[in-house]
C-alpha positions as CSV (number, residue, x, y, z in Angstrom):
1,X,55.7,64.8,-35.7
2,X,56.6,64.5,-39.4
3,X,60.2,65.5,-39.1
4,X,61.4,63.8,-36.0
5,X,59.8,60.5,-37.0
6,X,61.2,60.8,-40.5
7,X,64.7,61.3,-39.0
8,X,64.4,58.3,-36.7
9,X,62.9,56.0,-39.3
10,X,65.5,57.1,-41.9
11,X,68.5,56.4,-39.6
12,X,67.2,53.1,-38.2
13,X,65.8,52.1,-41.6
14,X,69.2,52.8,-43.3
15,X,71.0,50.8,-40.7
16,X,68.7,47.9,-41.4
17,X,69.1,48.3,-45.2
18,X,72.9,48.2,-44.9
19,X,72.7,45.0,-42.8
20,X,70.4,43.4,-45.4
21,X,72.7,44.6,-48.2
22,X,75.7,43.0,-46.5
23,X,73.8,39.7,-46.0
24,X,72.6,39.5,-49.5
25,X,75.9,40.4,-51.1
26,X,77.7,37.7,-49.2
27,X,75.3,35.0,-50.2
28,X,75.6,36.2,-53.8
29,X,79.3,36.1,-53.8
30,X,79.3,32.7,-52.2
31,X,77.0,31.4,-54.9
32,X,74.2,30.5,-52.3
33,X,71.3,32.3,-53.9
34,X,69.3,29.1,-52.9
35,X,69.5,30.5,-49.3
36,X,68.2,34.0,-50.2
37,X,64.5,33.0,-49.6
38,X,65.6,32.0,-46.1
39,X,67.2,35.4,-45.7
40,X,64.1,37.2,-46.6
41,X,62.1,35.0,-44.3
42,X,64.4,36.2,-41.5
43,X,63.8,39.7,-42.7
44,X,60.0,39.5,-42.7
45,X,60.1,38.0,-39.2
46,X,62.2,40.9,-38.1
47,X,59.5,43.2,-39.5
48,X,56.8,41.5,-37.7
49,X,58.3,41.8,-34.2
50,X,58.4,45.7,-34.0
51,X,54.8,45.8,-35.4
52,X,53.7,43.6,-32.5
53,X,55.8,45.7,-30.0
54,X,54.2,48.8,-31.3
55,X,50.7,47.4,-31.1
56,X,51.1,46.2,-27.6
57,X,52.5,49.6,-26.5
58,X,49.7,51.4,-28.2
59,X,46.6,49.5,-27.2
60,X,47.8,47.5,-24.2
61,X,48.0,50.2,-21.6
62,X,44.4,51.5,-22.3
63,X,42.9,49.1,-19.8
64,X,45.3,50.3,-17.0
65,X,44.6,53.1,-14.5
66,X,45.9,56.6,-15.0
67,X,48.7,56.0,-12.5
68,X,49.7,52.7,-14.0
69,X,49.7,54.2,-17.5
70,X,52.0,57.1,-16.4
71,X,54.4,54.7,-14.8
72,X,54.5,52.4,-17.9
73,X,54.8,55.4,-20.1
74,X,57.6,57.0,-18.0
75,X,59.6,53.7,-17.6
76,X,59.4,52.8,-21.4
77,X,60.3,56.4,-22.3
78,X,63.6,56.0,-20.2
79,X,64.1,52.6,-21.8
80,X,63.8,54.0,-25.2
81,X,66.4,56.6,-24.3
82,X,68.7,54.0,-23.1
83,X,68.3,51.9,-26.2
84,X,68.8,54.8,-28.4
85,X,71.8,56.0,-26.7
86,X,73.5,52.5,-26.8
87,X,72.5,52.2,-30.5
88,X,74.2,55.5,-31.2
89,X,77.5,54.6,-29.5
90,X,77.4,50.9,-30.6
91,X,77.2,52.0,-34.3
92,X,80.0,54.6,-33.9
93,X,82.3,51.9,-32.4
94,X,81.4,48.9,-34.6
95,X,80.6,50.4,-38.0
96,X,83.9,49.3,-39.4
97,X,83.5,45.7,-38.2
98,X,79.9,45.3,-38.9
99,X,80.4,43.7,-42.3
100,X,83.0,41.3,-41.1
101,X,80.9,40.2,-38.1
102,X,77.9,39.6,-40.2
103,X,79.8,37.7,-42.8
104,X,81.4,35.6,-40.2
105,X,78.1,34.7,-38.7
106,X,76.7,33.8,-42.3
107,X,79.7,31.6,-42.9
108,X,78.9,29.5,-39.7
109,X,75.3,29.3,-40.6
110,X,76.0,28.0,-44.0
111,X,78.0,25.2,-42.8
112,X,74.9,23.0,-42.2
113,X,74.3,22.8,-45.8
114,X,70.9,24.0,-46.0
115,X,71.4,27.5,-44.3
116,X,68.5,27.6,-42.0
117,X,70.7,29.6,-39.5
118,X,70.5,32.4,-42.0
119,X,66.8,33.0,-40.8
120,X,68.0,33.5,-37.3
121,X,70.9,35.8,-38.3
122,X,68.6,38.0,-40.4
123,X,65.9,38.1,-37.8
124,X,68.2,39.1,-35.0
125,X,70.3,41.6,-36.9
126,X,67.3,43.4,-38.5
127,X,65.0,42.7,-35.6
128,X,67.1,44.7,-33.1
129,X,66.9,47.7,-35.3
130,X,63.1,47.2,-35.4
131,X,62.6,47.0,-31.8
132,X,64.6,50.0,-31.1
133,X,62.7,51.9,-33.8
134,X,59.3,50.9,-32.3
135,X,60.3,52.0,-28.8
136,X,61.7,55.4,-29.9
137,X,58.9,56.2,-32.2
138,X,56.4,55.3,-29.6
139,X,58.1,57.5,-27.1
140,X,58.3,60.5,-29.5
141,X,54.6,60.2,-30.5
142,X,53.5,59.8,-26.9
143,X,55.4,62.7,-25.8
144,X,54.5,65.1,-28.6
145,X,52.7,68.4,-27.6
146,X,50.8,68.2,-30.9
147,X,50.5,64.9,-32.6
148,X,48.6,63.9,-35.6
149,X,48.0,60.2,-36.7
150,X,48.4,61.0,-40.4
151,X,51.2,63.3,-40.1
152,X,53.1,60.9,-37.7
153,X,52.5,58.0,-40.2
154,X,53.6,59.9,-43.1
155,X,56.8,60.8,-41.4
156,X,57.6,57.2,-40.4
157,X,56.7,55.8,-43.9
158,X,58.7,58.5,-45.7
159,X,61.7,57.8,-43.6
160,X,61.6,54.1,-44.2
161,X,61.0,54.6,-47.8
162,X,63.9,56.8,-48.4
163,X,66.1,54.5,-46.3
164,X,65.2,51.5,-48.5
165,X,65.9,53.5,-51.6
166,X,69.3,54.7,-50.4
167,X,70.1,51.1,-49.2
168,X,69.3,49.7,-52.7
169,X,71.3,52.5,-54.3
170,X,74.3,51.8,-52.1
171,X,74.0,48.1,-52.7
172,X,74.0,48.6,-56.4
173,X,77.0,50.9,-56.5
174,X,74.9,53.8,-57.8
175,X,75.3,55.9,-54.6
176,X,78.4,56.7,-52.5
177,X,77.1,58.1,-49.2
178,X,79.5,59.4,-46.5
179,X,77.9,57.2,-43.6
180,X,80.3,58.7,-41.1
181,X,78.9,62.2,-41.7
182,X,75.3,60.8,-41.9
183,X,75.4,59.0,-38.7
184,X,77.3,61.7,-36.9
185,X,74.7,64.3,-37.6
186,X,71.6,62.0,-37.0
187,X,73.3,60.7,-33.9
188,X,73.6,64.2,-32.6
189,X,70.0,65.0,-33.4
190,X,68.8,61.8,-31.7
191,X,70.8,62.7,-28.6
192,X,68.8,66.0,-28.4
193,X,65.6,64.0,-29.1
194,X,66.5,61.5,-26.3
195,X,67.2,64.4,-23.8
196,X,63.6,65.6,-24.4
197,X,62.2,62.2,-24.0
198,X,64.1,61.8,-20.8
199,X,62.5,65.0,-19.4
200,X,59.1,63.8,-20.5
201,X,59.5,60.3,-19.0
202,X,60.5,62.0,-15.6
203,X,57.3,64.1,-15.9
204,X,55.3,60.9,-16.4
205,X,56.8,59.3,-13.3
206,X,56.1,62.6,-11.4
207,X,52.5,62.6,-12.3
208,X,52.3,59.0,-11.2
209,X,53.6,59.9,-7.8
210,X,56.7,57.8,-8.3
211,X,59.1,60.8,-8.3
212,X,58.6,64.0,-6.2
213,X,58.5,67.6,-7.2
214,X,55.4,67.7,-9.6
215,X,54.6,71.2,-8.5
216,X,58.1,72.6,-8.3
217,X,58.3,74.4,-11.7
218,X,61.6,75.7,-12.9
219,X,60.0,78.4,-15.0
220,X,56.8,79.2,-16.7
221,X,57.1,80.9,-20.1
222,X,53.5,80.3,-21.3
223,X,52.8,84.0,-21.5
224,X,55.8,84.4,-23.9
225,X,54.4,81.9,-26.4
226,X,53.4,83.6,-29.7
227,X,49.7,83.2,-30.6
228,X,48.7,80.2,-32.8
229,X,47.9,82.6,-35.6
230,X,51.6,84.0,-35.4
231,X,53.9,83.2,-38.3
232,X,56.6,81.9,-36.0
233,X,54.2,79.6,-34.0
234,X,55.2,76.7,-36.1
235,X,58.7,77.0,-34.7
236,X,57.4,76.3,-31.3
237,X,55.4,73.3,-32.5
238,X,58.5,72.0,-34.4
239,X,60.7,72.2,-31.4
240,X,58.2,70.7,-29.2
241,X,57.7,67.8,-31.5
242,X,61.4,67.2,-32.0
243,X,62.9,68.0,-28.7
244,X,60.0,68.2,-26.4
245,X,60.3,71.9,-25.7
246,X,58.5,72.6,-22.5
247,X,57.5,76.2,-21.5
248,X,56.7,75.0,-17.9
249,X,58.9,72.2,-16.8
250,X,59.5,70.9,-13.3
251,X,62.9,71.4,-11.8
252,X,63.5,67.6,-11.8
253,X,62.8,67.5,-15.6
254,X,65.4,70.3,-16.2
255,X,67.9,68.5,-13.9
256,X,67.3,65.1,-15.7
257,X,67.6,66.9,-19.2
258,X,71.0,68.4,-18.3
259,X,72.2,65.3,-16.5
260,X,71.5,63.3,-19.8
261,X,72.6,65.8,-22.4
262,X,75.8,67.0,-21.0
263,X,77.7,63.8,-20.3
264,X,76.2,61.9,-23.3
265,X,76.7,64.8,-25.7
266,X,80.2,65.4,-24.4
267,X,81.2,61.7,-24.9
268,X,79.5,61.7,-28.4
269,X,81.5,64.8,-29.6
270,X,84.8,63.3,-28.2
271,X,84.3,60.0,-30.0
272,X,83.1,61.5,-33.3
273,X,86.0,63.9,-33.4
274,X,88.5,60.9,-33.1
275,X,89.8,60.2,-36.6
276,X,89.8,56.4,-36.0
277,X,86.0,56.6,-35.4
278,X,84.9,57.9,-38.7
279,X,83.1,55.5,-40.9
280,X,84.1,55.1,-44.4
281,X,82.1,56.3,-47.4
282,X,79.4,53.7,-48.2
283,X,80.8,50.3,-47.1
284,X,81.3,47.7,-49.8
285,X,78.0,45.8,-49.7
286,X,77.5,45.3,-53.5
287,X,78.2,41.8,-54.8
288,X,81.2,41.1,-56.9
289,X,79.0,40.0,-59.7
290,X,77.0,42.5,-61.6
291,X,73.9,44.1,-60.1
292,X,71.6,42.0,-62.3
293,X,72.7,38.9,-60.7
294,X,71.3,40.0,-57.3
């Protein structure tokens, strides 16, 4: 679970870092450093919300019956897929206008003189990324065929740490990253992850009796699996953790996987191949003043 959670945390964390960098840069250029504490208060509030969501999703369902847990797990898995998909396409469509929209919102919030609206803007802009991250990470952990708490946590923390470092370097002007390429590749991988979670969510709902066909298996390749002592067994574990590779899926899971991946993947390829959709290299988030002024 290290690699898939690192990927998700890195992508979502970098988006949040870029948002924070844009907000900080605008306040510094506008000579409103006095409002920066309110900005950081909003960011802190945005960080608390996904932690609360993750805690509720982790410990809340433990008191439910098995059927209720499966219904909740399947429903939230499909919700995580929907949010992840919308996030991928929203970013590809609005990447160019993101800076302008955030700065416009800040300008309106600063008109009250004291800038308390900055708390709301930071909390909403960053919190949205946080809630999406909490849901998709919860879904990948729950649906993993072999999960380890320490490995999962290490992947998440590493992804966020790298995202923060990249965000700071971009803000300082020390790094020029082709964000179009970054979001294209990570978006494509996340679509594959989401397809696997779709199949897993369908399986949960089948086990709960909400959907039919639990005993209708598409194939059973269990006998073809390499032994755990095999040097290539790690590949099966990796594919299972990242893309929910299932050697014995139901027919409905396979149908759901294809019904998600084919249209969404096709639309993603069409959009990313369009020249007007490519994001520029590292948006200008650094303040006009020197880095030391931030």
